[in-house]
KEPABA-579392 format. One record per residue (C-alpha): x, y, z. Coordinates in steps of 0.02 Angstrom, whole numbers, m for minus. Example, Ala and Ser with C-alpha at 12.3 -4.5 7.8 and 13.67 -1.06 7.14 Angstrom:
<sites>
<x 615 y m225 z 390>
<x 684 y m53 z 357>
</sites>
This chain:
<sites>
<x 1794 y m500 z m1830>
<x 1859 y m472 z m1655>
<x 1783 y m427 z m1490>
<x 1758 y m242 z m1457>
<x 1903 y m170 z m1361>
<x 1868 y m98 z m1188>
<x 1809 y 80 z m1189>
<x 1947 y 133 z m1069>
<x 2075 y 108 z m1211>
<x 1992 y 231 z m1331>
<x 1886 y 354 z m1236>
<x 1902 y 487 z m1103>
<x 1826 y 424 z m939>
<x 1692 y 528 z m858>
<x 1770 y 632 z m719>
<x 1626 y 612 z m598>
<x 1593 y 427 z m616>
<x 1691 y 265 z m601>
<x 1781 y 208 z m758>
<x 1681 y 70 z m840>
<x 1749 y m24 z m988>
<x 1639 y m86 z m1127>
<x 1531 y m19 z m1269>
<x 1412 y 70 z m1149>
<x 1547 y 189 z m1092>
<x 1602 y 213 z m1270>
<x 1428 y 271 z m1315>
<x 1420 y 385 z m1164>
<x 1589 y 468 z m1200>
<x 1592 y 470 z m1389>
<x 1600 y 661 z m1403>
<x 1773 y 733 z m1406>
<x 1837 y 890 z m1322>
<x 1946 y 1027 z m1399>
<x 2116 y 1045 z m1318>
<x 2170 y 1223 z m1278>
<x 2312 y 1298 z m1378>
<x 2487 y 1281 z m1306>
<x 2573 y 1405 z m1424>
<x 2684 y 1529 z m1330>
<x 2616 y 1705 z m1308>
<x 2711 y 1857 z m1373>
<x 2729 y 2019 z m1278>
<x 2722 y 2190 z m1360>
<x 2911 y 2187 z m1391>
<x 2900 y 2017 z m1474>
<x 2978 y 1917 z m1333>
<x 2904 y 1751 z m1281>
<x 2807 y 1738 z m1118>
<x 2759 y 1587 z m1015>
<x 2601 y 1507 z m1085>
<x 2450 y 1512 z m969>
<x 2398 y 1352 z m879>
<x 2282 y 1237 z m974>
<x 2099 y 1245 z m930>
<x 2026 y 1080 z m868>
<x 1941 y 981 z m1007>
<x 1755 y 1003 z m1017>
<x 1643 y 856 z m977>
<x 1588 y 763 z m1132>
<x 1420 y 821 z m1192>
<x 1286 y 688 z m1202>
<x 1124 y 675 z m1293>
<x 961 y 641 z m1202>
<x 968 y 453 z m1232>
<x 1148 y 440 z m1170>
<x 1107 y 546 z m1017>
<x 959 y 433 z m973>
<x 1065 y 276 z m996>
<x 1200 y 351 z m886>
<x 1074 y 394 z m749>
<x 992 y 222 z m758>
<x 1159 y 131 z m751>
<x 1215 y 233 z m600>
<x 1055 y 217 z m496>
<x 1106 y 92 z m361>
<x 985 y 16 z m233>
<x 1051 y 136 z m100>
<x 946 y 274 z m180>
<x 792 y 195 z m98>
<x 858 y 269 z 64>
<x 789 y 433 z m5>
<x 612 y 363 z m6>
<x 635 y 296 z 170>
<x 684 y 466 z 237>
<x 551 y 558 z 138>
<x 417 y 435 z 190>
<x 455 y 438 z 376>
<x 456 y 629 z 369>
<x 281 y 629 z 295>
<x 220 y 512 z 433>
<x 296 y 619 z 571>
<x 222 y 778 z 499>
<x 51 y 696 z 489>
<x 60 y 620 z 664>
<x 160 y 755 z 754>
<x 123 y 746 z 942>
<x 68 y 929 z 949>
<x m41 y 925 z 796>
<x m97 y 1064 z 680>
<x m190 y 1057 z 515>
<x m47 y 1141 z 425>
<x 70 y 1001 z 480>
<x m50 y 872 z 409>
<x m56 y 967 z 244>
<x 134 y 970 z 239>
<x 133 y 783 z 275>
<x 19 y 752 z 126>
<x 131 y 856 z 12>
<x 285 y 758 z 65>
<x 184 y 597 z 44>
<x 147 y 640 z m138>
<x 330 y 685 z m164>
<x 379 y 516 z m93>
<x 264 y 425 z m214>
<x 346 y 517 z m360>
<x 523 y 478 z m300>
<x 481 y 295 z m267>
<x 402 y 276 z m440>
<x 552 y 354 z m528>
<x 675 y 244 z m433>
<x 574 y 86 z m465>
<x 560 y 119 z m652>
<x 745 y 160 z m658>
<x 794 y m1 z m568>
<x 682 y m106 z m680>
<x 765 y m29 z m833>
<x 936 y m50 z m754>
<x 923 y m238 z m734>
<x 827 y m260 z m897>
<x 945 y m164 z m1010>
<x 1114 y m216 z m940>
<x 1171 y m396 z m952>
<x 1225 y m480 z m790>
<x 1209 y m322 z m685>
<x 1086 y m401 z m563>
<x 1210 y m539 z m518>
<x 1350 y m411 z m506>
<x 1251 y m311 z m378>
<x 1198 y m468 z m283>
<x 1379 y m520 z m259>
<x 1435 y m348 z m200>
<x 1464 y m346 z m12>
<x 1384 y m176 z 16>
<x 1270 y m128 z m129>
<x 1163 y m286 z m116>
<x 1117 y m246 z 64>
<x 1026 y m89 z 8>
<x 893 y m192 z m80>
<x 813 y m196 z 92>
<x 780 y m9 z 75>
<x 648 y m39 z m59>
<x 516 y m127 z 50>
<x 552 y m5 z 191>
<x 520 y 144 z 78>
<x 363 y 61 z 10>
<x 300 y 31 z 187>
<x 298 y 218 z 220>
<x 184 y 239 z 69>
<x 67 y 101 z 129>
<x 58 y 181 z 302>
<x 16 y 351 z 231>
<x m120 y 273 z 122>
<x m197 y 211 z 285>
<x m176 y 378 z 375>
<x m234 y 490 z 232>
<x m329 y 396 z 97>
<x m429 y 276 z 206>
<x m476 y 417 z 322>
<x m534 y 524 z 176>
<x m614 y 396 z 58>
<x m654 y 244 z 163>
<x m671 y 59 z 127>
<x m600 y 43 z m48>
<x m437 y 121 z 4>
<x m429 y 6 z 155>
<x m432 y m144 z 39>
<x m308 y m57 z m77>
<x m189 y m35 z 70>
<x m214 y m219 z 114>
<x m166 y m272 z m64>
<x m14 y m157 z m68>
<x 41 y m223 z 100>
<x 40 y m403 z 39>
<x 145 y m355 z m112>
<x 267 y m275 z 8>
<x 266 y m428 z 121>
<x 320 y m540 z m23>
<x 456 y m417 z m72>
<x 523 y m395 z 105>
<x 525 y m582 z 144>
<x 611 y m619 z m22>
<x 745 y m489 z 12>
<x 769 y m544 z 192>
<x 782 y m731 z 161>
<x 869 y m711 z m7>
<x 1005 y m595 z 56>
<x 1044 y m706 z 204>
<x 1067 y m850 z 81>
<x 1175 y m743 z m35>
<x 1276 y m682 z 114>
<x 1316 y m862 z 160>
<x 1349 y m931 z m15>
<x 1391 y m797 z m144>
<x 1484 y m657 z m55>
<x 1660 y m646 z 15>
<x 1635 y m561 z 182>
<x 1768 y m537 z 316>
<x 1763 y m477 z 497>
<x 1823 y m308 z 434>
<x 1677 y m296 z 311>
<x 1548 y m324 z 448>
<x 1447 y m163 z 453>
<x 1277 y m97 z 510>
<x 1220 y m109 z 328>
<x 1198 y m296 z 358>
<x 1040 y m246 z 451>
<x 954 y m170 z 299>
<x 884 y m328 z 216>
<x 824 y m395 z 384>
<x 747 y m235 z 450>
<x 634 y m233 z 297>
<x 525 y m368 z 374>
<x 520 y m275 z 540>
<x 453 y m121 z 451>
<x 328 y m223 z 351>
<x 264 y m306 z 510>
<x 235 y m136 z 590>
<x 148 y m79 z 431>
<x 34 y m231 z 445>
<x m25 y m170 z 615>
<x m70 y m2 z 538>
<x m162 y m87 z 394>
<x m257 y m197 z 516>
<x m321 y m47 z 612>
<x m384 y 29 z 449>
<x m468 y m135 z 398>
<x m552 y m170 z 565>
<x m708 y m61 z 538>
<x m743 y m146 z 370>
<x m681 y m325 z 390>
<x m629 y m382 z 564>
<x m582 y m555 z 500>
<x m454 y m485 z 378>
<x m390 y m369 z 513>
<x m360 y m518 z 629>
<x m271 y m616 z 493>
<x m162 y m466 z 456>
<x m112 y m449 z 639>
<x m72 y m635 z 655>
<x 37 y m628 z 498>
<x 121 y m471 z 565>
<x 174 y m562 z 723>
<x 256 y m698 z 617>
<x 342 y m572 z 503>
<x 402 y m474 z 655>
<x 485 y m634 z 716>
<x 583 y m652 z 553>
<x 659 y m480 z 576>
<x 687 y m425 z 756>
<x 781 y m578 z 825>
<x 904 y m591 z 677>
<x 931 y m402 z 685>
<x 979 y m415 z 869>
<x 1103 y m552 z 823>
<x 1185 y m440 z 693>
<x 1190 y m294 z 815>
<x 1285 y m408 z 935>
<x 1412 y m450 z 800>
<x 1433 y m267 z 756>
<x 1464 y m221 z 938>
<x 1608 y m345 z 938>
<x 1677 y m276 z 775>
<x 1664 y m95 z 836>
<x 1749 y m138 z 1000>
<x 1893 y m224 z 910>
<x 1917 y m105 z 762>
<x 1830 y 56 z 810>
<x 1683 y 149 z 730>
<x 1658 y 160 z 542>
<x 1758 y 278 z 433>
<x 1696 y 459 z 424>
<x 1618 y 428 z 252>
<x 1507 y 290 z 327>
<x 1486 y 363 z 500>
<x 1299 y 394 z 479>
<x 1276 y 205 z 475>
<x 1297 y 201 z 664>
<x 1115 y 256 z 673>
<x 1054 y 100 z 581>
<x 1035 y m9 z 739>
<x 899 y 113 z 790>
<x 792 y 41 z 650>
<x 750 y m133 z 716>
<x 738 y m69 z 895>
<x 628 y 82 z 861>
<x 521 y 5 z 726>
<x 513 y m159 z 820>
<x 443 y m66 z 970>
<x 317 y 28 z 864>
<x 262 y m131 z 776>
<x 238 y m241 z 928>
<x 143 y m105 z 1023>
<x 32 y m69 z 872>
<x m7 y m254 z 855>
<x m57 y m261 z 1038>
<x m169 y m109 z 1013>
<x m248 y m195 z 863>
<x m285 y m354 z 961>
<x m366 y m255 z 1102>
<x m468 y m149 z 981>
<x m537 y m303 z 894>
<x m591 y m379 z 1059>
<x m669 y m226 z 1141>
<x m733 y m121 z 996>
<x m784 y m256 z 870>
<x m809 y m408 z 986>
<x m690 y m508 z 877>
<x m567 y m621 z 971>
<x m388 y m638 z 913>
<x m400 y m827 z 938>
<x m534 y m908 z 827>
<x m664 y m1010 z 919>
<x m680 y m904 z 1075>
<x m865 y m868 z 1097>
<x m862 y m789 z 1269>
<x m834 y m602 z 1253>
<x m761 y m583 z 1427>
<x m632 y m720 z 1397>
<x m583 y m644 z 1230>
<x m558 y m475 z 1313>
<x m450 y m548 z 1450>
<x m339 y m633 z 1322>
<x m330 y m470 z 1224>
<x m280 y m376 z 1381>
<x m142 y m501 z 1416>
<x m74 y m489 z 1239>
<x m86 y m300 z 1244>
<x 10 y m290 z 1408>
<x 145 y m407 z 1344>
<x 163 y m305 z 1184>
<x 179 y m141 z 1277>
<x 311 y m211 z 1395>
<x 409 y m284 z 1248>
<x 397 y m116 z 1161>
<x 464 y m27 z 1315>
<x 615 y m144 z 1321>
<x 652 y m115 z 1136>
<x 627 y 72 z 1160>
<x 758 y 69 z 1297>
<x 879 y m20 z 1181>
<x 842 y 108 z 1046>
<x 879 y 247 z 1171>
<x 1049 y 169 z 1205>
<x 1092 y 163 z 1021>
<x 1027 y 338 z 990>
<x 1140 y 406 z 1127>
<x 1293 y 309 z 1068>
<x 1265 y 355 z 885>
<x 1246 y 541 z 924>
<x 1403 y 536 z 1033>
<x 1505 y 449 z 898>
<x 1443 y 568 z 765>
<x 1480 y 724 z 869>
<x 1651 y 657 z 918>
<x 1700 y 635 z 736>
<x 1625 y 804 z 691>
<x 1732 y 885 z 826>
<x 1886 y 811 z 743>
<x 1833 y 861 z 567>
<x 1715 y 1010 z 554>
<x 1700 y 980 z 366>
<x 1610 y 815 z 396>
<x 1443 y 889 z 342>
<x 1516 y 1024 z 230>
<x 1515 y 1046 z 41>
<x 1596 y 904 z m53>
<x 1571 y 781 z 91>
<x 1388 y 741 z 61>
<x 1334 y 568 z 2>
<x 1170 y 475 z m7>
<x 1227 y 378 z 147>
<x 1184 y 529 z 254>
<x 1000 y 486 z 230>
<x 1034 y 366 z 375>
<x 1009 y 521 z 484>
<x 822 y 517 z 445>
<x 735 y 348 z 444>
<x 815 y 263 z 597>
<x 784 y 414 z 707>
<x 612 y 432 z 628>
<x 554 y 258 z 677>
<x 622 y 290 z 851>
<x 508 y 443 z 853>
<x 356 y 342 z 795>
<x 381 y 216 z 936>
<x 391 y 361 z 1058>
<x 229 y 434 z 988>
<x 135 y 271 z 1012>
<x 205 y 249 z 1188>
<x 151 y 425 z 1232>
<x m25 y 385 z 1173>
<x m41 y 215 z 1259>
<x 40 y 267 z 1424>
<x m37 y 442 z 1420>
<x 135 y 508 z 1461>
<x 177 y 693 z 1438>
<x 362 y 649 z 1451>
<x 356 y 529 z 1303>
<x 255 y 659 z 1208>
<x 390 y 791 z 1231>
<x 527 y 669 z 1181>
<x 426 y 619 z 1027>
<x 406 y 801 z 977>
<x 593 y 831 z 995>
<x 641 y 677 z 893>
<x 513 y 718 z 758>
<x 578 y 896 z 742>
<x 756 y 829 z 730>
<x 707 y 712 z 588>
<x 619 y 852 z 495>
<x 774 y 963 z 509>
<x 885 y 820 z 450>
<x 767 y 792 z 304>
<x 782 y 975 z 251>
<x 972 y 962 z 254>
<x 994 y 797 z 163>
<x 849 y 834 z 44>
<x 923 y 1000 z m9>
<x 1097 y 925 z m29>
<x 1028 y 779 z m130>
<x 936 y 898 z m246>
<x 1097 y 994 z m275>
<x 1205 y 843 z m318>
<x 1065 y 779 z m429>
<x 1069 y 941 z m528>
<x 1259 y 935 z m542>
<x 1256 y 749 z m585>
<x 1374 y 701 z m443>
<x 1242 y 586 z m368>
<x 1258 y 459 z m509>
<x 1395 y 348 z m440>
<x 1374 y 160 z m423>
<x 1530 y 85 z m341>
<x 1472 y m93 z m373>
<x 1508 y m76 z m560>
<x 1675 y 13 z m545>
<x 1803 y m77 z m653>
<x 1674 y m199 z m723>
<x 1633 y m229 z m906>
<x 1453 y m172 z m924>
<x 1359 y m214 z m1084>
<x 1180 y m196 z m1138>
<x 1098 y m361 z m1180>
<x 1103 y m323 z m1366>
<x 1288 y m280 z m1358>
<x 1324 y m437 z m1259>
<x 1236 y m547 z m1387>
<x 1334 y m462 z m1526>
<x 1495 y m489 z m1431>
<x 1465 y m676 z m1409>
<x 1413 y m693 z m1591>
<x 1570 y m602 z m1649>
<x 1680 y m716 z m1543>
<x 1600 y m870 z m1618>
<x 1610 y m802 z m1795>
<x 1792 y m752 z m1775>
<x 1835 y m927 z m1715>
<x 1888 y m866 z m1544>
<x 1788 y m1002 z m1464>
<x 1644 y m1119 z m1494>
<x 1472 y m1100 z m1415>
<x 1517 y m1194 z m1255>
<x 1668 y m1080 z m1234>
<x 1560 y m926 z m1261>
<x 1439 y m991 z m1130>
<x 1584 y m1011 z m1010>
<x 1636 y m831 z m1042>
<x 1458 y m774 z m1008>
<x 1453 y m871 z m844>
<x 1619 y m798 z m789>
<x 1557 y m619 z m812>
<x 1406 y m646 z m702>
</sites>
């Protein structure tokens, strides 16, 4: 017996997806198409006429199982950017500066939609790495695709925040503890992605100065978003358990420190790269908004933590530092922390304003050169970067407007929130369309790779051993080389 030949030698590749060799592709493209007739046509006088041009071959028809396998295989981590944009839109609708009940209802509807999308993507990713042998390591070594693992905890954070805003407000204590538990799950995930991807970046990937991109921020910003979410959870917990609320705030400060400083370092590197080689290509131009994430969300998080410290001291007589028995001393310390947090938030907000202005200018400059930049056929999931970074900039503006009682910040927050909602309608509608057509299923990290299910891989190794192509140690070496 011999090893199965690559699928590219005996099947027709899918026209809308990368060519992938191996038995999986063979199963997905097993149906054949009927070639149109090329016989010459005859006119009424019997003379031959030029045959008409051939019609393009139809896409191979798939059964339900093959369609599901195809969708699962081509669901990369970047799809979690959809949950980030959907989640931040629900938060902005619910907390819009000029509030109305109908906006809150819309926010709840988008919140439920976000839960559905996040659940589908999570199940799909679990199946993806469970069914296909070595795919997890393939994605981890990819210079770009692996960075998008940071989108998962960020998307989950928007769900945790909306649980605090909606469910705790409606149903009370039990949901506050549920949000606390979900937040800790998200903390573990975000820290693992942050620390793990920095390690993989140093040891497993082949990066170059040219490959330095704003996407490097994604694994790191996950901890910034989780820290800000911790401040929201703490404010929901405070009426029921001030001790847990204090612990949550203290942990959030630490987590914030694992995200914001490294993110600023990467932003510095990217400034150098952009100055030397120019902005990203048009297909990745939306990534210029990504530096808004750590700045805007960092500002929102640090201000919210300061508000939480002050609320514990004044409203619940619970000091942020254990052991303080004098209420007046605890309040003075809380005031100092609060003032420092607001000032830090203002500085980060100013940096976010800089990046917002530069990103908009770069985007409009490229759009002026190519009016088809946002037209049909140009859309990709990467354009969801137009939602979440600007959205967290809007949330920091909302909290600054509330704490400083500033009408100016309130107007700016309303403008930014409306912009994010409009962007969400555009990218959401375009994403729905390419999902219906199937064009969304495109995972560049597996292009040109041999992808096998675990059962097919085991059969392949067994066939090699049985055919005498190699002993077990040799088969193990082959397996290691494909990872």
